[in-house]
C-alpha positions in Angstrom: 0.2 -0.1 -0.1 1.3 3.4 -1.2 1.9 5.5 1.9 -0.3 8.8 2.3 1.8 11.9 3.3 0.8 13.0 6.6 0.9 16.8 7.7 4.0 17.8 9.8 2.1 20.3 11.6 -1.5 18.7 12.7 -1.1 14.9 11.8 -3.9 15.3 9.5 -4.0 13.1 5.9 -2.7 15.5 3.0 -4.5 15.6 -0.3 -2.9 15.5 -3.6 -3.9 18.3 -6.1 -2.7 18.4 -9.9 -2.5 21.3 -12.3 -1.9 20.4 -16.0 -1.7 22.5 -18.9 -0.5 22.4 -22.5 3.0 23.8 -21.3 3.2 22.2 -17.6 2.3 19.6 -15.0 2.3 20.7 -11.4 1.3 18.6 -8.4 1.5 19.1 -4.4 0.0 18.0 -1.5 -1.9 20.0 0.9 -3.2 19.3 4.4 -7.0 19.0 4.6 -7.2 20.4 8.1 -4.7 23.3 8.6 -4.0 24.3 4.9 -0.4 23.5 5.4 1.3 22.8 1.9 4.1 20.4 0.8 6.5 21.8 -1.8 4.9 21.9 -5.4 6.4 19.6 -8.1 6.6 21.0 -11.9 7.4 19.3 -14.8 7.6 20.7 -18.5 8.6 17.5 -20.1 5.8 15.6 -21.5 7.5 12.4 -21.3 7.8 12.5 -17.4 4.4 13.8 -16.5 3.4 10.4 -15.1 6.2 10.9 -12.7 4.8 14.2 -11.2 2.5 12.8 -8.8 5.1 10.5 -7.4 7.6 13.1 -7.0 5.0 15.4 -5.3 4.2 12.4 -2.9 7.9 11.9 -1.9 8.4 15.9 -1.5 5.6 16.0 0.9 7.1 12.7 2.9 10.5 14.2 3.0 9.3 17.5 4.7 10.7 17.8 8.2 8.8 18.4 11.1 9.5 21.3 12.7 10.2 21.5 16.5 6.9 22.7 18.2 7.3 25.6 20.5 6.0 28.9 21.3 6.7 31.7 18.9 8.3 35.2 20.1 6.4 38.0 19.2 8.9 39.2 16.6 8.8 35.4 14.9 5.2 35.7 15.0 5.2 39.3 13.0 8.0 37.7 10.8 5.6 34.9 10.0 2.8 37.0 9.4 4.8 39.3 6.8 4.9 36.5 4.5 1.4 37.4 3.7 -1.2 34.6 2.2 2.0 32.1 1.8 2.4 31.8 6.0 1.1 28.4 7.0 -1.6 28.9 9.7 -0.4 28.6 13.5 -1.7 27.0 16.4 -3.3 29.8 18.9 -3.7 29.0 22.5 -5.2 31.4 25.2 -4.5 31.4 29.0 -7.7 33.6 29.8 -10.0 30.8 28.3 -8.6 27.8 29.4 -8.8 25.0 26.9 -9.5 27.4 24.1 -7.0 26.7 21.4 -7.5 26.7 17.4 -5.9 27.2 14.1 -5.7 30.5 13.1 -4.5 31.7 9.3 -1.7 34.1 9.3 -3.3 36.4 6.8 -6.6 36.7 5.1 -7.4 34.5 2.4 -7.4 36.8 -1.0 -10.8 38.5 -1.8 -11.9 38.2 2.3 -12.5 40.9 4.4 -10.2 40.7 7.6 -12.9 41.7 10.1 -14.9 38.8 8.7 -12.1 36.4 8.9 -9.8 37.3 11.5 -6.3 36.6 11.2 -3.2 37.0 13.1 -1.9 39.8 10.9 -5.1 41.5 11.6 -4.6 40.8 16.0 -1.0 42.2 15.3 -2.6 45.8 14.6 -4.2 45.7 17.7 -1.7 47.2 20.5 -3.7 45.9 23.2 -3.8 42.3 21.8 0.0 42.7 20.9 0.9 43.8 24.7 -0.9 40.6 25.9 1.1 38.5 23.8 2.8 35.7 25.7 0.8 36.5 28.8 -2.6 35.7 27.6 -2.6 34.3 24.4 0.4 32.6 22.4 1.0 30.7 19.2 2.7 27.3 18.6 4.1 26.1 15.0 1.4 23.2 15.2 -1.1 21.9 17.9 1.0 20.8 20.9 0.9 18.1 23.5 -1.2 18.7 26.8 2.6 18.1 28.0 4.0 20.4 26.0 1.5 23.4 26.6 2.2 22.5 30.5 6.2 22.8 30.5 6.1 26.2 28.4 5.3 28.9 31.2 3.4 31.9 30.7 4.8 35.5 30.8 4.2 37.2 33.9 
């Protein structure tokens, strides 16, 4: 049985998407849960088009699982500065125990940031920024209960 890539961020199964034009075939795997995407594979040679899906699967399987930790405020700002290409982050709230969720780094194209709040939108709020690390914080991917308990909140 062929191994289906799992998302290195949330662990969900990834789905392959292909794009075929007269000049090129591209393929990539994307997480159905958090939207994370593996590198895209492109091929211009028609003779190699059948290899593209397997090359995309291999690229998705080779992705290194990043260390999961809380981002500093500076890292969060740099992450959100990537714009719509930035991966979603796991947000944990200390004021509401047990409240945690995936949040987009930036608002999707064509969407109003007031309708779909994003981390980039939150970073415009000085009060929210001043509370980062004290009442809310971001992780690269969903942490375990042990990881959350081990990571102390700022005072």
